[in-house]
LOZA-964205 format. One record per residue (C-alpha): residue in three letters; x, z, y. Coordinates in steps of 0.001 Angstrom, whole numbers, plus 524288, in hexadecimal, padded with zeros to 5 digits. Last residue first. Layout:
<recs>
{rec "ALA" {X Z Y}}
...
</recs>
This chain:
<recs>
{rec "ASP" {D43B5 C33F1 501BB}}
{rec "THR" {D4F72 C3936 500D7}}
{rec "GLY" {D535D C4742 4FDDC}}
{rec "LYS" {D5C9F C5304 503F8}}
{rec "THR" {D6252 C5BDE 4F948}}
{rec "GLY" {D5FE4 C6914 4FC49}}
{rec "ILE" {D5334 C6B5D 4F86E}}
{rec "MET" {D4BEA C6D2A 503BC}}
{rec "GLU" {D54D4 C604E 509B8}}
{rec "GLY" {D51DE C5868 4FE64}}
{rec "VAL" {D42B1 C5D2D 501AE}}
{rec "TRP" {D4369 C5760 50F50}}
{rec "ASN" {D4A87 C4BBD 50916}}
{rec "HIS" {D3F87 C48F6 50176}}
{rec "ILE" {D3569 C4C9C 50BEA}}
{rec "GLY" {D3A18 C4060 513F0}}
{rec "TYR" {D3FC0 C43FD 52164}}
{rec "HIS" {D4D79 C3F74 51D0F}}
{rec "ARG" {D4849 C3195 5193C}}
{rec "TYR" {D42D3 C2FB5 52491}}
{rec "ILE" {D4F6F C306D 52D44}}
{rec "THR" {D5615 C2913 520DD}}
{rec "PRO" {D4E31 C1CFD 5235E}}
{rec "ASP" {D53DE C1BB8 5318B}}
{rec "LEU" {D4803 C1BB8 53C4D}}
{rec "GLU" {D3F3E C0FAB 53D88}}
{rec "ASP" {D3B8C C0CE4 54C02}}
{rec "PRO" {D2CE7 C0DD4 551DA}}
{rec "PRO" {D268E C03CD 55885}}
{rec "LEU" {D2216 C0999 56594}}
{rec "ALA" {D111B C0934 56580}}
{rec "VAL" {D1203 C1994 5625F}}
{rec "PHE" {D1B69 C1B1B 56CBD}}
{rec "GLU" {D1441 C15BB 57741}}
{rec "LYS" {D0692 C1C48 5742D}}
{rec "ILE" {D0FD9 C29A9 57426}}
{rec "ALA" {D161C C2758 58202}}
{rec "ALA" {D085E C2405 58825}}
{rec "VAL" {D031B C3077 581BA}}
{rec "ASP" {D0D42 C388A 5887B}}
{rec "PRO" {D0B38 C44B5 580E8}}
{rec "ARG" {D073B C51E7 5892F}}
{rec "GLU" {D0CF1 C5E3B 58375}}
{rec "ALA" {D126D C5B43 5764A}}
{rec "ASP" {D1B85 C5113 57EA7}}
{rec "ILE" {D1DDF C4546 575AA}}
{rec "LEU" {D2A19 C41CE 56C61}}
{rec "LEU" {D25F8 C3375 56625}}
{rec "VAL" {D2C4D C31C8 55A89}}
{rec "ARG" {D2E2E C22E4 55223}}
{rec "SER" {D3351 C1AC8 55D74}}
{rec "PRO" {D3B0D C2656 5648E}}
{rec "ASP" {D424C C287A 55898}}
{rec "TYR" {D4365 C37E6 550CA}}
{rec "PHE" {D47E5 C3509 54315}}
{rec "ASP" {D53D9 C3D72 54557}}
{rec "TYR" {D4CEE C4A10 54989}}
{rec "ASN" {D4FBF C5059 55596}}
{rec "LYS" {D46A5 C47D0 55E93}}
{rec "VAL" {D3A80 C4E9D 55521}}
{rec "GLU" {D3D7C C5B0B 55A08}}
{rec "VAL" {D3676 C5603 5676F}}
{rec "ASN" {D2B49 C58B7 56044}}
{rec "THR" {D1DF7 C5277 56608}}
{rec "THR" {D1CB5 C47E7 55C68}}
{rec "ILE" {D18FF C39B8 55C2E}}
{rec "LEU" {D1D9D C3378 54EAF}}
{rec "LYS" {D1E22 C26A0 54B72}}
{rec "ARG" {D1B31 C2264 53CF0}}
{rec "ARG" {D25DB C219C 5316D}}
{rec "ALA" {D1E53 C27DF 528D8}}
{rec "GLY" {D2A28 C2FFA 52596}}
{rec "LEU" {D2CE3 C3303 53453}}
{rec "THR" {D1D67 C376C 5371F}}
{rec "GLU" {D1E88 C41F1 52ABE}}
{rec "ILE" {D2A98 C47DF 5324F}}
{rec "THR" {D2179 C49F4 53E14}}
{rec "ARG" {D1574 C4C96 53627}}
{rec "ILE" {D1F00 C57A7 52F05}}
{rec "THR" {D2095 C5C97 53CE6}}
{rec "LEU" {D2DB5 C5D8D 54360}}
{rec "GLY" {D32BE C6ACB 5465B}}
{rec "THR" {D3207 C7103 55485}}
{rec "GLN" {D2746 C7A29 55116}}
{rec "ALA" {D1CFE C8571 556FA}}
{rec "SER" {D17DF C77F7 560FD}}
{rec "HIS" {D1283 C7246 55390}}
{rec "SER" {D16C2 C62D4 554FE}}
{rec "VAL" {D0FC2 C58CA 55991}}
{rec "ASP" {D1081 C4BB2 55042}}
{rec "LEU" {D08CA C3F7E 552BF}}
{rec "VAL" {D09D9 C35B9 54994}}
{rec "ALA" {D0E5D C26BD 54C16}}
{rec "LYS" {D08FC C18C4 54727}}
{rec "SER" {CFEDA C1BCF 53E40}}
{rec "ARG" {CF7E7 C181C 532C2}}
{rec "ARG" {D0253 C1BDD 52948}}
{rec "LEU" {D00C9 C2892 52F07}}
{rec "LEU" {CF20B C29C4 52C6F}}
{rec "ALA" {CF2DF C26F1 51F34}}
{rec "ILE" {CFD65 C3208 51DD1}}
{rec "TYR" {CF38B C3BC3 5252C}}
{rec "ASP" {CE9AD C3866 51ADD}}
{rec "PRO" {CF119 C39A3 51043}}
{rec "VAL" {CF5BF C468B 5168B}}
{rec "PRO" {CE8A8 C4CA0 5161B}}
{rec "LEU" {CE5BC C4FA5 52434}}
{rec "THR" {CE32C C5D50 52510}}
{rec "GLN" {CD5C6 C620E 5257E}}
{rec "PHE" {CCF64 C6A88 53152}}
{rec "ASN" {CD1F5 C5EFF 53970}}
{rec "PHE" {CD1A0 C62E1 5493D}}
{rec "GLU" {CCBD7 C5F14 5561E}}
{rec "ARG" {CBD70 C5FA2 55094}}
{rec "ALA" {CBF64 C6F97 54F3A}}
{rec "ARG" {CC07C C6F0D 55E11}}
{rec "ALA" {CCB51 C74EF 56408}}
{rec "GLN" {CC86C C7C26 572C5}}
{rec "ALA" {CD1E3 C8772 5704C}}
{rec "PHE" {CDAC2 C801D 5672A}}
{rec "ALA" {CE761 C81D1 570F0}}
{rec "LYS" {CE3E5 C8EC5 5758C}}
{rec "LEU" {CE518 C9317 5683B}}
{rec "ARG" {CE196 CA093 56156}}
{rec "LEU" {CD26C C9DDC 55F56}}
{rec "ARG" {CD0C9 C8D95 55D54}}
{rec "ASN" {CDD0F C8F23 5575C}}
{rec "TYR" {CD906 C9822 54B39}}
{rec "VAL" {CCC70 C91CD 54A2A}}
{rec "PHE" {CD329 C83D4 54890}}
{rec "HIS" {CDE3C C8B5B 54026}}
{rec "LEU" {CD434 C8F03 536A7}}
{rec "ARG" {CCD63 C825C 5364B}}
{rec "ASN" {CDC98 C7D54 5325E}}
{rec "LEU" {CDF56 C71FE 53DAA}}
{rec "TYR" {CE415 C62D8 53D90}}
{rec "LEU" {CE474 C5B28 54718}}
{rec "TYR" {CE356 C4A1A 542DA}}
{rec "SER" {CE57B C41FC 54DB6}}
{rec "PHE" {CE693 C32F2 54AF9}}
{rec "VAL" {CEA94 C2A62 557AD}}
{rec "ARG" {CE8FC C1CF8 55BA7}}
{rec "LEU" {CED4D C1DD0 5675A}}
{rec "GLY" {CE6D2 C153C 5751A}}
{rec "ALA" {CEBB1 C201F 57ED5}}
{rec "ALA" {CDF14 C257F 57D49}}
{rec "ARG" {CE179 C2921 56EF0}}
{rec "LEU" {CEEC7 C2E76 57492}}
{rec "ASP" {CE7DB C368A 57E14}}
{rec "PRO" {CDF09 C3B79 57424}}
{rec "VAL" {CE753 C3FCF 56ACD}}
{rec "LEU" {CEF70 C45F2 5768C}}
{rec "TRP" {CE61D C4D7C 57B0E}}
{rec "LYS" {CE26F C58CE 56EF3}}
{rec "MET" {CED92 C543D 568AC}}
{rec "LEU" {CF6BF C5E6F 570B0}}
{rec "THR" {CECFA C68D3 5705D}}
{rec "TYR" {CED27 C689C 56201}}
{rec "ARG" {CFB38 C66B4 55F94}}
{rec "ASN" {CFEBA C719F 567EC}}
{rec "ALA" {CF56E C79EE 55E0F}}
{rec "HIS" {CF8FA C75E6 55211}}
{rec "ALA" {CEFA3 C6C3D 54C2F}}
{rec "SER" {CF5DF C682E 53F6B}}
{rec "CYS" {CF82D C5873 540B8}}
{rec "VAL" {CF483 C4AF3 54028}}
{rec "ASN" {CF6AD C43C7 54AEC}}
{rec "ILE" {CF7CB C34A7 54A00}}
{rec "ILE" {CFBCA C2ACE 5514D}}
{rec "ASP" {CF96B C1AD6 5529A}}
{rec "HIS" {CF07B C1B45 54976}}
{rec "GLU" {CEAED C0FEB 540F2}}
{rec "PHE" {CF6E4 C07FB 53FEB}}
{rec "GLU" {CF747 BF8C4 53DC9}}
{rec "GLU" {D01D2 BF303 53525}}
{rec "VAL" {D06D4 BFF11 52EC1}}
{rec "SER" {D16BD BFC7D 52A25}}
{rec "ALA" {D17DD BFA82 51BD9}}
{rec "ALA" {D195C C0B6E 51650}}
{rec "GLU" {D26D9 C11B2 516F0}}
{rec "GLY" {D225F C1B8B 5215C}}
{rec "VAL" {D13F3 C1E3A 51AF6}}
{rec "ALA" {D1AD1 C2039 50D86}}
{rec "ARG" {D2527 C2A1E 5151F}}
{rec "TYR" {D1920 C3221 51943}}
{rec "ASP" {D15C2 C3367 50AFE}}
{rec "ASP" {D21F9 C34FA 507AB}}
{rec "THR" {D22EA C42AB 50DDC}}
{rec "TYR" {D25E5 C45C1 51BBE}}
{rec "PHE" {D30BD C510E 51FBD}}
{rec "LEU" {D3342 C5CF5 5274A}}
{rec "PRO" {D40BA C5F36 52E9C}}
{rec "TRP" {D4BCB C679A 52A5F}}
{rec "LEU" {D5160 C7279 533EC}}
{rec "THR" {D589C C79C1 52C97}}
{rec "PHE" {D55EB C89EF 52F11}}
{rec "ASP" {D6160 C917A 5301F}}
{rec "PRO" {D636F C8FBD 53D58}}
{rec "TYR" {D560C C9505 54005}}
{rec "THR" {D5225 C92CF 54D3E}}
{rec "ALA" {D5840 C8498 54EFE}}
{rec "ALA" {D513F C8133 54136}}
{rec "ASP" {D44EE C8857 54871}}
{rec "ALA" {D4479 C7FBB 551D3}}
{rec "SER" {D4822 C733A 54981}}
{rec "ASP" {D3B6D C75DD 54177}}
{rec "PHE" {D3C28 C7048 531EA}}
{rec "THR" {D4203 C7A45 52D4A}}
{rec "TYR" {D4B73 C7D5C 5218A}}
{rec "ARG" {D4F67 C8A68 51BE1}}
{rec "ARG" {D5AD3 C8C0B 50E7E}}
{rec "ASP" {D5DE3 C94A5 50726}}
{rec "PHE" {D5213 C9AE9 50A0E}}
{rec "LEU" {D51AA CAA49 50DD9}}
{rec "PRO" {D53E3 CA95E 51C59}}
{rec "ALA" {D4533 CA331 51C55}}
{rec "PHE" {D3F79 CAE2B 518A0}}
{rec "GLY" {D3BD9 CB632 5254B}}
{rec "LEU" {D3F13 CAB5C 52C54}}
{rec "VAL" {D3110 CA383 52715}}
{rec "HIS" {D2857 CB013 52CAE}}
{rec "PRO" {D2B8D CA83E 53A5D}}
{rec "TYR" {D201D C9C9A 53426}}
{rec "LEU" {D1B98 C976D 5418C}}
{rec "GLY" {D26DB C997B 548A1}}
{rec "ILE" {D2F2A C9651 53DF7}}
{rec "ALA" {D2CAE C881B 53F85}}
{rec "ASP" {D244D C816C 53447}}
{rec "TRP" {D2A5C C7671 5295B}}
{rec "LEU" {D328F C8216 523C8}}
{rec "TYR" {D3C36 C7F17 51A65}}
{rec "LEU" {D4043 C8B95 511B0}}
{rec "VAL" {D4B68 C8909 503BC}}
{rec "THR" {D4EC6 C9164 4FB37}}
{rec "GLU" {D58FB C8E10 4F18E}}
{rec "ALA" {D5485 C9179 4E1F7}}
{rec "ASP" {D5FC1 C989B 4D958}}
{rec "ARG" {D5A4F CA72A 4DBFD}}
{rec "HIS" {D4C61 CA2E9 4DADF}}
{rec "GLN" {D448E CAFCD 4D61D}}
{rec "SER" {D4C90 CB693 4E293}}
{rec "LYS" {D4AD1 CABEC 4EBB5}}
{rec "LEU" {D3CF4 CAAD8 4E8A7}}
{rec "GLU" {D3CBB CBB7D 4EC0D}}
{rec "ASP" {D433C CB89A 4F7B2}}
{rec "ILE" {D39E1 CAE36 4FE1F}}
{rec "PHE" {D2DC5 CB731 4FA1D}}
{rec "ALA" {D354B CC2DC 50164}}
{rec "PRO" {D37F3 CBA5E 50D44}}
{rec "THR" {D29D1 CB81B 50DE3}}
{rec "PHE" {D2097 CAAB6 50DE5}}
{rec "ALA" {D1516 CA6FE 51249}}
{rec "LYS" {D16BE C9AB6 51A8F}}
{rec "GLY" {D2368 C9729 5118A}}
{rec "ASN" {D2780 C8CE0 5194B}}
{rec "LEU" {D2B2E C8144 50D6F}}
{rec "VAL" {D3338 C89AB 503F7}}
{rec "PHE" {D3C6F C83DF 4FB27}}
{rec "ILE" {D4124 C8BEA 4EF52}}
{rec "LEU" {D4930 C82FE 4E78C}}
{rec "ASP" {D5135 C835C 4DC00}}
{rec "TYR" {D4601 C8BE9 4D5A2}}
{rec "HIS" {D453D C901D 4C6F5}}
{rec "ARG" {D3894 C96A8 4C3EB}}
{rec "THR" {D3557 CA47E 4BE37}}
{rec "ARG" {D30EE CA9B5 4CB17}}
{rec "THR" {D28B1 C9F0B 4D0E6}}
{rec "GLU" {D1B32 CA385 4CD18}}
{rec "SER" {D1DE7 CB305 4CFFE}}
{rec "ILE" {D24BF CAFE4 4DCE5}}
{rec "ILE" {D19CB CA644 4E19A}}
{rec "LYS" {D0F22 CAF03 4DE4B}}
{rec "ASP" {D168F CB9A6 4E545}}
{rec "GLN" {D1682 CB2CD 4F108}}
{rec "TYR" {D07B4 CB0DD 4F15B}}
{rec "ARG" {D055B CBDBA 4ED69}}
{rec "ASP" {D0DF9 CC10E 4FAEA}}
{rec "VAL" {D05B6 CB684 50375}}
{rec "ILE" {CFA4F CBB69 4FEC9}}
{rec "ARG" {CFE09 CC843 50273}}
{rec "ASN" {D026D CC5C2 50EDB}}
{rec "VAL" {CF673 CBDE9 51239}}
{rec "LEU" {CF410 CC70B 51F47}}
{rec "ALA" {D0088 CCA3E 5213E}}
{rec "PRO" {D05A5 CBBC8 525C2}}
{rec "ARG" {CFB9E CBB31 5324D}}
{rec "VAL" {CFE16 CB062 53A46}}
{rec "ARG" {D047D CA5C1 53112}}
{rec "ILE" {D0268 CAAE2 522BB}}
{rec "ALA" {CF2B3 CAEF1 5282D}}
{rec "ALA" {CF14F CA0E3 52D05}}
{rec "LYS" {CF6A2 C9AF1 51FA9}}
{rec "LEU" {CEDE2 CA485 5182A}}
{rec "PHE" {CE2E3 CA0FC 520C9}}
{rec "SER" {CE3A8 C9336 51D84}}
{rec "ASN" {CE4BB C9545 510F6}}
{rec "GLU" {CF0A0 C8B50 50B1B}}
{rec "SER" {CF3DA C9653 50188}}
{rec "PRO" {CFEF6 CA00A 4FDAD}}
{rec "ARG" {D0889 C9A17 507B8}}
{rec "ASP" {D1575 C9427 505EE}}
{rec "ASN" {D0D86 C8AD6 4FB83}}
{rec "TYR" {D1461 C8A15 4EDC1}}
{rec "HIS" {D1C50 C7FEF 4E75D}}
{rec "ASP" {D23F0 C7F9A 4DACD}}
{rec "VAL" {D2B99 C7141 4DBA8}}
{rec "ASP" {D33BF C6B40 4D07D}}
{rec "PHE" {D4036 C6592 4D74B}}
{rec "GLY" {D4695 C5791 4D503}}
{rec "HIS" {D4766 C5123 4E318}}
{rec "SER" {D3B89 C4BB7 4E1E9}}
{rec "GLU" {D33FA C575D 4DC06}}
{rec "PHE" {D3896 C5D9B 4E9CB}}
{rec "ALA" {D333A C5206 4F116}}
{rec "GLU" {D26C3 C539A 4E8C7}}
{rec "ILE" {D238F C62A1 4ED97}}
{rec "ILE" {D2725 C5CF0 4FC1F}}
{rec "HIS" {D1CD8 C531C 4FB5B}}
{rec "ARG" {D12FE C5E38 4F308}}
{rec "TYR" {D16F0 C68C0 4FDD3}}
{rec "TYR" {D14D7 C5D95 50A18}}
{rec "GLU" {D047B C6021 503D2}}
{rec "PHE" {CFED9 C627D 51345}}
{rec "TYR" {D05F4 C703B 512DF}}
{rec "PRO" {D073C C74DF 50454}}
{rec "SER" {D0F4E C8042 50A50}}
{rec "GLY" {D1D79 C83E1 50307}}
{rec "LEU" {D233F C8B12 4F8D5}}
{rec "PHE" {D2BCF C80F7 4F0B2}}
{rec "LEU" {D3187 C8682 4E50D}}
{rec "VAL" {D3C26 C7AFC 4E0F4}}
{rec "ARG" {D3FAF C7841 4D2FA}}
{rec "ARG" {D4BAD C6F2B 4CFAF}}
{rec "ARG" {D4BD0 C67C7 4C210}}
{rec "ARG" {D53B2 C6B10 4B749}}
{rec "PRO" {D5CDE C6250 4B2E9}}
{rec "GLN" {D5858 C5A7E 4A498}}
{rec "GLY" {D5DBE C5EDC 499C8}}
{rec "ALA" {D5227 C5C89 491F2}}
{rec "ALA" {D48CA C6600 49B0A}}
{rec "GLY" {D4E5C C6ABB 4A548}}
{rec "ASN" {D5E07 C6F60 4A7D8}}
{rec "MET" {D64B7 C7A9A 4AFBA}}
</recs>
């Protein structure tokens, strides 16, 4: 089919995914750079904190809201032609909804990518078989469910710009730690950050927690029983602020979620920014960018502060440029559309 004036018709993708930290905007731009027009919808009816929590722990409470939202997507996209239907997570979706989309758009390839562990959102197993291709960022899930292809997350061009910038003559921070305060992260950070500072390291730490989660955690989780509001930030750190911090920092501390084995997006962004990584995720050794001068694996229970200090002072080796390109967002989107791209 040709477009106006005999020009080839641009391909079109229906992209259904969360607006988490604005990553969806970068994904849309990458699709567009591959020649796609993009229609985007959230994979949940809204970003309301109560609704998100209910979808996770009591989905029956919001079934009607979810059903109306899915009907809205079906109605608004019914007459459009799609070459690709791409679902990122699908936290509120049902098999009936995915099946209806496929029935409406029989010529579209369907692709699912999970950047959360299946154990956190097990309902995805109900609709995953309906997709032509399935990907996960989690190595344990890929081993457990062979119909999922292991494909790590990506870094955006903002992080590549940090890595390709001129060398920093003087760093402001030795280590930065910016993360959501899951129980295992909070438990470790409570003592590790003070110990790192006592060892003479300059550490910037920013623990984010939604106010509703703070109250819930205080009441339900032992790790947060003595937690105080002053220990947390109730607003996420804006991405430009984080990138500015990264430019002035030597290394990033990453504590993986206890329920996941996949490499966090923070890990991949640290690679793209060509900064050092300190991580608790043992899976990092299985990736091609692992290099002891750039990546330090630490014990999740009792990290060696002296080893961390020695690592931060160690000059990093450079990696092959093809490794950096492989983890860029354009290559990631290229894999989702079936044609690997280049950065």
